[in-house]
C-alpha positions as CSV (number, residue, x, y, z in Angstrom):
1,M,2.1,-46.3,-78.4
2,K,-0.4,-43.7,-77.9
3,A,-1.8,-45.4,-74.9
4,F,1.4,-46.1,-73.3
5,T,2.6,-42.5,-73.5
6,I,-0.7,-41.0,-71.8
7,S,-0.3,-43.7,-69.0
8,M,3.4,-42.8,-68.4
9,M,2.4,-39.0,-68.2
10,A,-0.3,-40.3,-65.8
11,L,2.4,-41.8,-63.9
12,A,4.5,-38.8,-63.9
13,L,1.6,-36.4,-62.9
14,V,0.5,-38.5,-60.0
15,S,4.1,-39.1,-58.6
16,N,5.3,-35.4,-58.8
17,A,2.3,-34.1,-56.7
18,A,4.3,-31.6,-54.6
19,A,1.4,-30.2,-52.6
20,Q,-0.2,-32.2,-49.8
21,G,-4.1,-32.7,-50.3
22,K,-4.4,-32.3,-53.8
23,E,-6.5,-34.6,-55.5
24,Q,-5.2,-36.6,-58.4
25,P,-7.3,-38.4,-60.9
26,L,-6.9,-42.3,-60.9
27,W,-6.8,-42.4,-64.6
28,P,-5.8,-40.0,-67.4
29,G,-8.5,-39.2,-70.0
30,D,-11.5,-41.2,-69.8
31,T,-12.0,-43.3,-66.6
32,P,-13.3,-46.7,-67.3
33,G,-16.9,-47.3,-66.8
34,A,-17.5,-43.5,-66.3
35,K,-21.1,-42.5,-66.7
36,G,-20.3,-38.8,-67.4
37,D,-17.4,-36.4,-66.6
38,S,-18.6,-34.7,-63.4
39,S,-16.8,-34.7,-60.1
40,R,-18.8,-37.9,-58.8
41,D,-17.8,-39.8,-61.9
42,I,-13.9,-39.4,-61.6
43,P,-12.3,-41.4,-58.7
44,T,-9.3,-39.6,-57.2
45,L,-6.6,-40.3,-54.9
46,T,-5.4,-37.5,-52.6
47,P,-1.8,-38.0,-50.9
48,F,-0.9,-36.9,-47.4
49,L,2.9,-37.9,-47.6
50,A,4.8,-38.5,-44.5
51,S,7.7,-35.8,-43.8
52,A,11.0,-36.5,-45.0
53,G,12.3,-36.7,-41.4
54,N,9.5,-38.7,-40.3
55,N,9.0,-41.4,-43.1
56,S,8.7,-45.0,-42.2
57,G,8.3,-45.8,-45.9
58,S,5.0,-47.1,-45.5
59,A,1.5,-46.2,-46.9
60,I,-2.1,-46.8,-46.4
61,V,-4.9,-46.0,-49.1
62,I,-8.0,-45.0,-47.1
63,C,-11.6,-45.8,-48.1
64,P,-14.0,-43.4,-46.4
65,G,-17.3,-44.7,-45.4
66,G,-20.9,-43.4,-46.2
67,G,-23.1,-46.5,-47.0
68,Y,-21.7,-46.6,-50.6
69,G,-23.8,-43.4,-50.9
70,G,-21.4,-40.9,-49.8
71,L,-18.0,-40.5,-48.3
72,A,-17.3,-39.4,-44.7
73,S,-14.2,-36.9,-44.6
74,H,-13.7,-37.6,-41.0
75,E,-12.9,-41.1,-42.0
76,G,-10.5,-40.0,-44.8
77,E,-8.6,-36.8,-44.3
78,T,-8.6,-37.1,-40.7
79,Y,-7.2,-40.9,-40.5
80,A,-4.5,-39.6,-43.3
81,Q,-3.4,-36.6,-41.0
82,F,-3.2,-39.2,-37.9
83,L,-1.0,-41.6,-40.1
84,Q,1.2,-39.0,-41.3
85,Q,2.1,-37.8,-37.6
86,H,3.5,-41.7,-37.0
87,G,5.5,-41.7,-40.5
88,V,2.9,-43.4,-42.5
89,S,1.7,-41.8,-46.0
90,G,-2.1,-41.9,-46.2
91,F,-3.9,-41.7,-49.7
92,V,-7.6,-40.9,-49.3
93,L,-9.5,-42.6,-52.0
94,K,-12.8,-41.0,-53.5
95,Y,-14.5,-43.8,-55.0
96,R,-17.6,-44.0,-57.3
97,L,-20.7,-44.6,-55.6
98,G,-24.2,-46.3,-56.0
99,S,-25.8,-42.8,-55.4
100,A,-24.4,-42.0,-58.8
101,G,-25.5,-45.0,-60.3
102,Y,-22.6,-47.0,-60.1
103,R,-22.3,-50.8,-58.8
104,H,-19.9,-53.6,-58.4
105,P,-17.3,-53.9,-59.6
106,I,-16.9,-50.3,-60.4
107,M,-15.9,-49.6,-56.4
108,L,-13.6,-52.6,-56.4
109,G,-11.9,-51.4,-59.5
110,D,-11.3,-47.8,-58.1
111,A,-9.9,-49.4,-54.8
112,A,-7.5,-51.7,-57.1
113,R,-6.6,-48.9,-59.2
114,A,-5.6,-46.8,-55.9
115,L,-3.7,-49.4,-54.7
116,R,-1.6,-50.0,-57.8
117,T,-1.1,-46.3,-58.3
118,V,0.8,-46.2,-55.1
119,R,2.7,-49.2,-55.6
120,A,3.7,-48.0,-59.4
121,N,5.0,-44.6,-57.9
122,A,6.6,-46.3,-54.6
123,K,9.9,-45.1,-55.4
124,R,9.2,-41.5,-56.1
125,W,7.1,-41.5,-52.8
126,K,10.0,-42.9,-51.1
127,I,7.7,-45.8,-50.2
128,D,8.6,-49.5,-49.9
129,P,6.3,-51.4,-52.4
130,D,6.0,-54.4,-50.0
131,K,4.5,-52.0,-47.4
132,I,1.3,-50.5,-48.6
133,G,-2.0,-51.2,-46.7
134,I,-5.8,-50.5,-47.4
135,M,-8.3,-49.0,-44.7
136,G,-11.8,-48.5,-44.6
137,S,-14.8,-47.6,-42.4
138,S,-18.2,-49.0,-42.6
139,A,-19.0,-49.2,-46.2
140,G,-15.4,-48.2,-46.8
141,G,-14.4,-51.1,-44.6
142,H,-16.4,-53.5,-46.8
143,L,-14.4,-52.0,-50.1
144,A,-11.3,-52.4,-48.5
145,S,-12.1,-56.1,-47.3
146,T,-13.1,-56.8,-50.5
147,L,-9.8,-56.0,-52.0
148,L,-8.1,-57.8,-49.4
149,T,-10.0,-60.9,-50.5
150,H,-10.4,-60.0,-54.2
151,Y,-7.3,-58.9,-55.1
152,D,-5.0,-59.8,-58.3
153,A,-1.4,-59.9,-59.5
154,G,-1.6,-57.4,-62.1
155,D,-1.7,-57.6,-65.9
156,P,2.0,-57.8,-67.2
157,Q,0.9,-57.6,-70.7
158,A,-0.8,-54.1,-69.9
159,S,0.1,-51.1,-71.9
160,D,-0.5,-48.9,-68.9
161,P,2.3,-49.4,-66.4
162,I,0.1,-49.1,-63.2
163,E,-1.9,-51.8,-64.3
164,R,1.1,-54.3,-64.5
165,V,1.4,-54.3,-60.4
166,S,-0.3,-56.2,-58.2
167,S,-3.3,-54.8,-56.2
168,R,-2.7,-57.1,-53.2
169,P,-2.4,-54.8,-50.0
170,T,0.3,-55.9,-47.6
171,L,-2.4,-55.4,-44.6
172,G,-5.8,-54.2,-43.9
173,V,-7.3,-52.1,-41.3
174,L,-11.0,-52.2,-41.0
175,C,-13.0,-49.6,-38.8
176,Y,-16.7,-50.8,-37.7
177,P,-16.7,-52.6,-41.3
178,V,-19.7,-53.7,-43.3
179,I,-18.2,-57.3,-44.2
180,S,-21.2,-59.5,-45.1
181,M,-24.0,-59.0,-47.4
182,G,-26.1,-61.5,-45.7
183,E,-27.9,-61.8,-42.2
184,F,-25.9,-59.0,-40.3
185,T,-25.3,-56.7,-43.5
186,H,-26.0,-52.6,-43.8
187,R,-28.9,-53.0,-46.0
188,G,-28.5,-49.3,-47.5
189,S,-24.9,-50.3,-48.3
190,K,-25.9,-53.4,-49.8
191,R,-28.5,-51.7,-52.0
192,N,-26.0,-49.1,-53.3
193,L,-23.4,-51.8,-54.0
194,L,-25.6,-54.6,-55.6
195,G,-29.0,-52.9,-56.5
196,D,-32.2,-54.1,-55.3
197,K,-32.3,-57.7,-56.4
198,P,-28.9,-58.8,-56.6
199,A,-28.0,-62.4,-57.7
200,N,-27.6,-65.2,-54.8
201,E,-23.9,-65.7,-56.3
202,L,-23.1,-62.0,-56.2
203,V,-24.3,-61.9,-52.6
204,K,-22.2,-65.0,-51.8
205,L,-19.1,-63.4,-53.7
206,L,-19.3,-60.1,-51.8
207,S,-19.9,-61.5,-48.5
208,N,-16.2,-61.2,-47.8
209,E,-16.2,-63.4,-44.5
210,L,-16.6,-66.3,-47.1
211,Q,-13.9,-65.1,-49.3
212,V,-11.0,-65.2,-46.8
213,T,-8.1,-67.7,-47.8
214,A,-4.6,-68.2,-46.4
215,D,-3.3,-65.7,-48.7
216,T,-5.8,-62.9,-47.2
217,P,-3.2,-60.0,-45.6
218,P,-2.9,-59.7,-42.0
219,T,-5.9,-57.7,-40.7
220,F,-6.4,-55.2,-37.9
221,L,-10.2,-54.9,-36.7
222,W,-12.3,-52.9,-34.4
223,H,-15.9,-52.7,-33.5
224,T,-18.3,-51.2,-30.8
225,A,-20.6,-54.0,-29.2
226,E,-23.6,-51.6,-29.5
227,D,-23.2,-50.5,-32.9
228,K,-26.9,-50.3,-34.1
229,A,-26.0,-49.5,-37.8
230,V,-23.6,-52.1,-38.7
231,P,-23.8,-55.2,-36.4
232,V,-20.4,-56.3,-34.5
233,E,-20.8,-59.7,-36.0
234,N,-19.3,-58.3,-39.0
235,S,-15.9,-58.2,-37.6
236,L,-16.4,-61.0,-35.5
237,Q,-17.2,-63.1,-38.5
238,F,-14.2,-61.8,-40.6
239,A,-11.9,-62.2,-37.8
240,A,-13.2,-66.0,-37.0
241,A,-12.5,-66.6,-41.0
242,L,-9.0,-65.3,-40.6
243,R,-8.4,-67.5,-37.5
244,K,-9.8,-70.5,-39.5
245,A,-7.5,-69.6,-42.4
246,R,-4.3,-69.0,-40.0
247,V,-4.1,-65.5,-41.1
248,P,-2.6,-62.7,-38.6
249,F,-5.3,-60.5,-37.0
250,A,-6.1,-58.3,-34.3
251,L,-9.6,-57.9,-33.2
252,H,-10.7,-55.1,-30.7
253,V,-14.3,-54.8,-29.4
254,Y,-15.0,-52.0,-27.4
255,Q,-18.2,-52.1,-25.1
256,K,-19.4,-48.4,-25.7
257,G,-19.5,-46.3,-28.9
258,R,-21.5,-45.2,-31.7
259,H,-21.3,-46.3,-35.3
260,G,-19.2,-43.8,-37.3
261,I,-17.2,-42.3,-34.3
262,G,-13.9,-42.4,-36.4
263,L,-11.0,-41.0,-34.3
264,A,-13.4,-38.8,-32.1
265,D,-10.6,-36.3,-32.4
266,K,-9.1,-33.8,-34.8
267,P,-5.3,-32.7,-35.0
268,P,-3.2,-32.4,-33.0
269,F,-4.9,-35.6,-31.9
270,K,-4.5,-35.4,-28.2
271,N,-7.7,-37.3,-27.2
272,V,-8.2,-40.2,-29.8
273,H,-10.2,-43.1,-29.3
274,P,-8.2,-45.9,-27.7
275,W,-8.5,-47.9,-31.0
276,A,-6.2,-45.5,-32.6
277,N,-3.4,-46.2,-30.3
278,D,-4.1,-49.8,-30.6
279,L,-3.6,-49.5,-34.3
280,V,-0.2,-47.9,-33.8
281,F,0.9,-50.6,-31.5
282,W,-0.2,-53.3,-34.4
283,L,1.3,-51.2,-37.0
284,K,4.7,-51.1,-35.4
285,A,4.5,-54.8,-35.0
286,Q,3.7,-55.1,-38.8
287,G,7.0,-52.9,-39.5
288,F,4.8,-49.8,-41.1
289,I,5.7,-47.7,-38.0
290,T,9.3,-47.5,-37.1
291,K,9.5,-44.8,-34.3
């Protein structure tokens, strides 16, 4: 009964966040798997809710990049603000990192909890529970692609109401993502996620181009051909796997552009990179943007 009461309090705390851009802890009290109680040990979710007059009823959880060693703000808050303008509520995830001593499956657990949190609070946040996506850049793209291929239906017997709901995203948005832990991986991301000498089985499990099935959600991917940090083959291989599984996808490869470019703009977003407008077009086709 105590656990149920605490979890209901957490649900109310998160759902009633009135202030935009205010971090909310993903778990009340002790965080599962935490190595301490500092900021780097406490994963959080920061809401950027669409306005009442411009709310499509959709939401996207955003995983910033940073090689599983840091978190790039321009791939988090800035994305959320862009989505807000188009009627999509954005939720920026601060997940735990390899630089703080964490390894898989902690990061996946944080992403799954974030998706569940938004779904469990969908009614209060005026969100359709069937219109919740996951978005990530670089290593954050790996985390997003991991949830796209390793989600679960939730535990109906859990005392925590958030844990009862599915962690399956409705769709995915992957920006110059790390996908593979194999030949084309980003070695720093791989080391921070899996450690120095991961087992071959774990490398295969987290090479997400190998984990796509017919049930993988539709996905938008973009990359640049001259990306020197994360080779374009990561997006190409994931798209090929989606194609083979007959999963709808959109793939955009731009000739020029450095790794980590993000939107290449700030609010009010007058000169965004072309991928952003391509994403808006795709999200309209998915019913995530209605105006």
